[in-house]
Backbone as JSON Lines, residues from 0, in Angstrom:
{"i":0,"aa":"X","n":[0.39,-76.78,-25.47],"ca":[0.76,-75.5,-26.06],"c":[2.28,-75.45,-26.21]}
{"i":1,"aa":"X","n":[2.73,-74.98,-27.36],"ca":[4.17,-74.9,-27.65],"c":[4.78,-73.67,-27.01]}
{"i":2,"aa":"X","n":[6.02,-73.84,-26.56],"ca":[6.78,-72.71,-26.04],"c":[7.21,-71.82,-27.2]}
{"i":3,"aa":"X","n":[7.36,-70.54,-26.93],"ca":[7.85,-69.61,-27.93],"c":[9.31,-69.32,-27.63]}
{"i":4,"aa":"X","n":[10.17,-69.58,-28.61],"ca":[11.6,-69.32,-28.48],"c":[11.9,-68.1,-29.34]}
{"i":5,"aa":"X","n":[12.55,-67.1,-28.75],"ca":[12.92,-65.9,-29.49],"c":[14.43,-65.88,-29.65]}
{"i":6,"aa":"X","n":[14.88,-65.66,-30.89],"ca":[16.31,-65.62,-31.17],"c":[16.55,-64.66,-32.32]}
{"i":7,"aa":"X","n":[17.76,-64.62,-32.82],"ca":[18.1,-63.74,-33.95],"c":[18.65,-64.58,-35.09]}
{"i":8,"aa":"X","n":[18.52,-64.04,-36.29],"ca":[19.08,-64.67,-37.47],"c":[19.8,-63.63,-38.3]}
{"i":9,"aa":"X","n":[20.54,-64.09,-39.31],"ca":[21.27,-63.21,-40.22],"c":[20.9,-63.57,-41.65]}
{"i":10,"aa":"X","n":[20.54,-62.57,-42.45],"ca":[20.21,-62.82,-43.85],"c":[21.49,-63.18,-44.59]}
{"i":11,"aa":"X","n":[21.49,-64.35,-45.24],"ca":[22.65,-64.85,-45.97],"c":[22.49,-64.7,-47.48]}
{"i":12,"aa":"X","n":[21.25,-64.65,-47.98],"ca":[21.01,-64.5,-49.41],"c":[19.65,-63.88,-49.63]}
{"i":13,"aa":"X","n":[19.53,-63.12,-50.73],"ca":[18.27,-62.52,-51.15],"c":[18.0,-63.02,-52.56]}
{"i":14,"aa":"X","n":[16.79,-63.52,-52.8],"ca":[16.43,-64.05,-54.11],"c":[15.27,-63.26,-54.69]}
{"i":15,"aa":"X","n":[15.29,-63.06,-56.01],"ca":[14.21,-62.34,-56.69],"c":[14.64,-60.95,-57.1]}
{"i":16,"aa":"X","n":[13.78,-60.31,-57.88],"ca":[14.06,-58.95,-58.35],"c":[14.06,-57.99,-57.17]}
{"i":17,"aa":"X","n":[15.07,-57.11,-57.13],"ca":[15.21,-56.19,-56.01],"c":[15.65,-54.83,-56.54]}
{"i":18,"aa":"X","n":[14.8,-53.81,-56.57],"ca":[13.42,-53.86,-56.12],"c":[12.53,-54.59,-57.11]}
{"i":19,"aa":"X","n":[11.42,-55.06,-56.6],"ca":[10.45,-55.78,-57.39],"c":[9.25,-56.14,-56.56]}
{"i":20,"aa":"X","n":[8.34,-56.95,-57.11],"ca":[7.15,-57.34,-56.35],"c":[7.55,-58.15,-55.1]}
{"i":21,"aa":"X","n":[6.95,-57.82,-53.98],"ca":[7.28,-58.5,-52.72],"c":[7.07,-60.01,-52.84]}
{"i":22,"aa":"X","n":[6.05,-60.43,-53.57],"ca":[5.77,-61.87,-53.67],"c":[6.89,-62.64,-54.34]}
{"i":23,"aa":"X","n":[7.79,-61.94,-55.04],"ca":[8.9,-62.62,-55.72],"c":[10.2,-62.58,-54.94]}
{"i":24,"aa":"X","n":[10.21,-61.98,-53.75],"ca":[11.43,-61.86,-52.95],"c":[11.42,-62.88,-51.82]}
{"i":25,"aa":"X","n":[12.48,-63.67,-51.74],"ca":[12.65,-64.61,-50.63],"c":[14.05,-64.46,-50.06]}
{"i":26,"aa":"X","n":[14.26,-65.07,-48.91],"ca":[15.53,-64.93,-48.2],"c":[16.02,-66.28,-47.69]}
{"i":27,"aa":"X","n":[17.33,-66.4,-47.57],"ca":[17.95,-67.49,-46.82],"c":[18.46,-66.86,-45.53]}
{"i":28,"aa":"X","n":[18.04,-67.41,-44.38],"ca":[18.38,-66.83,-43.08],"c":[19.08,-67.88,-42.23]}
{"i":29,"aa":"X","n":[20.24,-67.53,-41.71],"ca":[20.98,-68.4,-40.81],"c":[20.55,-68.14,-39.37]}
{"i":30,"aa":"X","n":[20.15,-69.2,-38.69],"ca":[19.68,-69.1,-37.32],"c":[20.52,-70.05,-36.47]}
{"i":31,"aa":"X","n":[21.0,-69.58,-35.32],"ca":[21.77,-70.42,-34.4],"c":[20.81,-71.0,-33.37]}
{"i":32,"aa":"X","n":[20.6,-72.32,-33.43],"ca":[19.66,-72.98,-32.53],"c":[20.41,-73.7,-31.41]}
{"i":33,"aa":"X","n":[19.99,-73.44,-30.17],"ca":[20.61,-74.09,-29.01],"c":[20.57,-75.61,-29.17]}
{"i":34,"aa":"X","n":[21.7,-76.23,-28.95],"ca":[21.78,-77.69,-28.99],"c":[21.88,-78.27,-30.39]}
{"i":35,"aa":"X","n":[21.7,-77.43,-31.41],"ca":[21.77,-77.91,-32.8],"c":[22.89,-77.22,-33.55]}
{"i":36,"aa":"X","n":[23.03,-75.93,-33.36],"ca":[24.03,-75.15,-34.08],"c":[23.37,-74.29,-35.13]}
{"i":37,"aa":"X","n":[24.16,-73.88,-36.12],"ca":[23.67,-73.0,-37.17],"c":[22.87,-73.77,-38.2]}
{"i":38,"aa":"X","n":[21.69,-73.23,-38.51],"ca":[20.78,-73.82,-39.49],"c":[20.41,-72.7,-40.47]}
{"i":39,"aa":"X","n":[20.41,-73.01,-41.77],"ca":[19.99,-72.02,-42.76],"c":[18.59,-72.39,-43.24]}
{"i":40,"aa":"X","n":[17.66,-71.48,-42.99],"ca":[16.29,-71.64,-43.49],"c":[16.25,-70.97,-44.85]}
{"i":41,"aa":"X","n":[15.9,-71.73,-45.88],"ca":[15.94,-71.22,-47.25],"c":[14.56,-70.85,-47.77]}
{"i":42,"aa":"X","n":[14.51,-69.81,-48.58],"ca":[13.26,-69.42,-49.24],"c":[12.21,-68.86,-48.32]}
{"i":43,"aa":"X","n":[12.62,-68.2,-47.24],"ca":[11.64,-67.69,-46.28],"c":[11.16,-66.3,-46.68]}
{"i":44,"aa":"X","n":[10.03,-65.91,-46.14],"ca":[9.45,-64.59,-46.34],"c":[9.12,-64.01,-44.97]}
{"i":45,"aa":"X","n":[8.97,-62.68,-44.87],"ca":[8.59,-62.08,-43.59],"c":[7.24,-62.61,-43.12]}
{"i":46,"aa":"X","n":[7.08,-62.69,-41.8],"ca":[5.82,-63.21,-41.26],"c":[4.69,-62.18,-41.29]}
{"i":47,"aa":"X","n":[5.02,-60.93,-41.44],"ca":[4.01,-59.87,-41.43],"c":[3.52,-59.58,-42.85]}
{"i":48,"aa":"X","n":[2.47,-58.78,-42.95],"ca":[1.92,-58.41,-44.25],"c":[2.96,-57.64,-45.05]}
{"i":49,"aa":"X","n":[3.07,-57.97,-46.33],"ca":[4.05,-57.33,-47.2],"c":[3.39,-56.29,-48.09]}
{"i":50,"aa":"X","n":[4.22,-55.49,-48.77],"ca":[3.71,-54.5,-49.72],"c":[2.96,-55.22,-50.83]}
{"i":51,"aa":"X","n":[1.9,-54.61,-51.36],"ca":[1.2,-55.23,-52.5],"c":[2.13,-55.21,-53.72]}
{"i":52,"aa":"X","n":[1.92,-56.14,-54.63],"ca":[2.81,-56.27,-55.78],"c":[2.78,-55.08,-56.73]}
{"i":53,"aa":"X","n":[1.79,-54.2,-56.64],"ca":[1.8,-53.01,-57.49],"c":[2.85,-51.99,-57.03]}
{"i":54,"aa":"X","n":[3.39,-52.2,-55.82],"ca":[4.46,-51.35,-55.27],"c":[5.76,-52.14,-55.35]}
{"i":55,"aa":"X","n":[6.79,-51.55,-55.98],"ca":[8.1,-52.22,-55.96],"c":[8.63,-52.21,-54.53]}
{"i":56,"aa":"X","n":[9.09,-53.37,-54.1],"ca":[9.6,-53.55,-52.74],"c":[11.12,-53.64,-52.77]}
{"i":57,"aa":"X","n":[11.78,-52.98,-51.83],"ca":[13.22,-53.09,-51.66],"c":[13.46,-54.12,-50.57]}
{"i":58,"aa":"X","n":[14.21,-55.15,-50.92],"ca":[14.49,-56.24,-49.99],"c":[15.44,-55.81,-48.88]}
{"i":59,"aa":"X","n":[15.42,-56.56,-47.8],"ca":[16.41,-56.39,-46.75],"c":[17.78,-56.75,-47.33]}
{"i":60,"aa":"X","n":[18.84,-56.38,-46.65],"ca":[20.2,-56.6,-47.15],"c":[20.83,-57.87,-46.58]}
{"i":61,"aa":"X","n":[21.71,-58.46,-47.37],"ca":[22.54,-59.55,-46.86],"c":[23.32,-59.02,-45.66]}
{"i":62,"aa":"X","n":[23.35,-59.78,-44.59],"ca":[24.03,-59.36,-43.37],"c":[23.11,-58.73,-42.34]}
{"i":63,"aa":"X","n":[21.9,-58.32,-42.75],"ca":[20.95,-57.75,-41.79],"c":[20.58,-58.79,-40.74]}
{"i":64,"aa":"X","n":[20.46,-58.34,-39.51],"ca":[20.0,-59.2,-38.42],"c":[18.48,-59.11,-38.36]}
{"i":65,"aa":"X","n":[17.84,-60.23,-38.13],"ca":[16.38,-60.27,-38.05],"c":[15.95,-61.06,-36.81]}
{"i":66,"aa":"X","n":[14.85,-60.63,-36.23],"ca":[14.28,-61.36,-35.1],"c":[13.58,-62.62,-35.62]}
{"i":67,"aa":"X","n":[13.72,-63.7,-34.87],"ca":[13.11,-64.98,-35.24],"c":[12.35,-65.51,-34.03]}
{"i":68,"aa":"X","n":[11.1,-65.89,-34.24],"ca":[10.33,-66.58,-33.21],"c":[10.1,-68.01,-33.69]}
{"i":69,"aa":"X","n":[10.33,-68.94,-32.8],"ca":[10.1,-70.35,-33.12],"c":[8.94,-70.81,-32.25]}
{"i":70,"aa":"X","n":[7.88,-71.23,-32.91],"ca":[6.68,-71.71,-32.21],"c":[6.43,-73.13,-32.7]}
{"i":71,"aa":"X","n":[6.66,-74.1,-31.83],"ca":[6.56,-75.5,-32.26],"c":[7.63,-75.78,-33.3]}
{"i":72,"aa":"X","n":[7.22,-76.21,-34.48],"ca":[8.17,-76.48,-35.57],"c":[8.2,-75.36,-36.61]}
{"i":73,"aa":"X","n":[7.51,-74.25,-36.34],"ca":[7.43,-73.14,-37.3],"c":[8.34,-71.99,-36.87]}
{"i":74,"aa":"X","n":[9.05,-71.42,-37.85],"ca":[9.86,-70.23,-37.62],"c":[9.16,-69.04,-38.25]}
{"i":75,"aa":"X","n":[9.15,-67.92,-37.53],"ca":[8.54,-66.68,-38.02],"c":[9.64,-65.62,-38.05]}
{"i":76,"aa":"X","n":[9.8,-64.96,-39.2],"ca":[10.92,-64.04,-39.42],"c":[10.43,-62.61,-39.52]}
{"i":77,"aa":"X","n":[11.03,-61.71,-38.74],"ca":[10.71,-60.28,-38.78],"c":[11.74,-59.6,-39.69]}
{"i":78,"aa":"X","n":[11.46,-59.61,-40.98],"ca":[12.37,-59.07,-41.99],"c":[11.81,-57.73,-42.47]}
{"i":79,"aa":"X","n":[12.61,-56.68,-42.35],"ca":[12.17,-55.34,-42.73],"c":[12.38,-55.11,-44.23]}
{"i":80,"aa":"X","n":[11.29,-54.81,-44.91],"ca":[11.33,-54.43,-46.32],"c":[10.74,-53.04,-46.44]}
{"i":81,"aa":"X","n":[11.11,-52.31,-47.48],"ca":[10.58,-50.97,-47.68],"c":[10.02,-50.83,-49.09]}
{"i":82,"aa":"X","n":[9.21,-49.83,-49.28],"ca":[8.7,-49.53,-50.62],"c":[9.79,-48.77,-51.37]}
{"i":83,"aa":"X","n":[9.92,-49.08,-52.65],"ca":[10.87,-48.37,-53.49],"c":[10.29,-47.01,-53.84]}
{"i":84,"aa":"X","n":[11.01,-45.98,-53.53],"ca":[10.56,-44.64,-53.87],"c":[11.65,-43.96,-54.71]}
{"i":85,"aa":"X","n":[11.21,-43.33,-55.77],"ca":[12.14,-42.59,-56.62],"c":[11.58,-41.2,-56.81]}
{"i":86,"aa":"X","n":[12.45,-40.28,-57.09],"ca":[12.02,-38.9,-57.31],"c":[11.27,-38.8,-58.63]}
{"i":87,"aa":"X","n":[10.21,-38.05,-58.64],"ca":[9.46,-37.85,-59.88],"c":[10.26,-36.97,-60.82]}
{"i":88,"aa":"X","n":[10.17,-37.25,-62.13],"ca":[10.93,-36.43,-63.09],"c":[10.4,-35.02,-63.18]}
């Protein structure tokens, strides 16, 4: 069984339409790994269920801190996204 390592990362880039469909939004996240140093994971998505594509999603911001769990060779990112809401005319 793999150990679970919990650490933090920083969003360095946001890719895709913002706001836009969640499936089109990805992130580059910098993670500081013990014994290795800073590593940038590119094109990652949140590990949790995202908004359906019929809802425009607002991406997290560059500079936001995110929780990262490392299980074996897999990284899981807790990136907060919100639904785009606008006032009705």
